[in-house]
C-alpha positions in Angstrom: 131.1 67.0 98.4 130.1 69.6 95.8 126.6 68.1 95.3 126.1 68.3 99.1 127.2 72.0 99.2 125.2 72.9 96.1 122.0 71.3 97.4 122.5 72.9 100.9 123.0 76.4 99.3 119.8 75.6 97.0 117.5 74.0 99.4 118.7 75.6 102.8 116.5 78.7 102.4 113.5 76.5 102.2 114.3 74.9 105.5 116.0 71.8 104.1 119.3 70.7 105.6 121.6 68.7 103.2 124.5 67.0 104.7 126.5 63.8 103.9 128.3 61.1 105.6 131.6 59.6 104.3 131.8 56.1 106.0 134.6 54.3 104.5 134.6 50.5 104.8 131.9 49.0 107.2 131.8 45.6 108.8 128.6 43.9 107.4 127.8 40.1 106.9 128.8 40.5 103.3 132.3 41.8 103.7 134.0 38.8 105.2 137.2 38.8 107.0 139.4 40.5 104.3 138.2 43.9 105.3 140.1 43.5 108.6 143.3 43.9 106.9 142.3 47.5 106.2 142.2 48.2 110.0 146.0 48.3 110.3 146.0 51.5 108.1 143.5 53.3 110.1 144.3 55.5 113.1 141.4 53.7 114.9 142.9 50.3 114.2 139.6 48.7 113.4 136.8 48.7 110.9 133.7 50.5 112.0 130.3 48.9 112.7 127.0 49.7 111.0 125.6 51.3 114.4 128.5 53.7 114.4 127.6 55.2 111.1 123.9 55.2 112.0 124.9 57.3 115.1 126.3 59.9 113.0 123.2 59.9 110.7 120.9 60.3 113.8 123.1 63.1 114.9 122.8 65.0 111.7 119.2 64.6 111.5 118.6 65.7 115.2 117.9 69.3 116.3 121.4 69.3 117.9 122.7 69.6 114.2 120.1 72.3 113.2 122.8 74.7 112.2 124.8 72.3 110.2 124.5 72.7 106.4 126.4 71.4 103.5 128.8 69.3 105.6 130.4 65.9 104.7 131.0 64.1 108.0 133.8 61.5 107.8 132.9 58.5 109.9 136.0 56.6 108.8 138.2 55.7 111.8 140.6 58.4 110.8 141.3 57.3 107.3 141.0 60.9 105.9 143.7 61.9 108.5 146.1 59.2 107.7 
């Protein structure tokens, strides 16, 4: 988080936006079924899929997020809240 904020402060004046995504566990072919046990501890009650993280990345790189600098966006099904 500090690196994201530091780089945003350093490179922002040059027109570079620096943000980060904190995805938590993601369902991929390599994770197997054991990761499903984590779902019970998440408010969303499921493990996110790769396309859900990709959507967050697409948002942060879009013009809609042009005024977002130095942010860490949790895409974690509420794990930070729980």
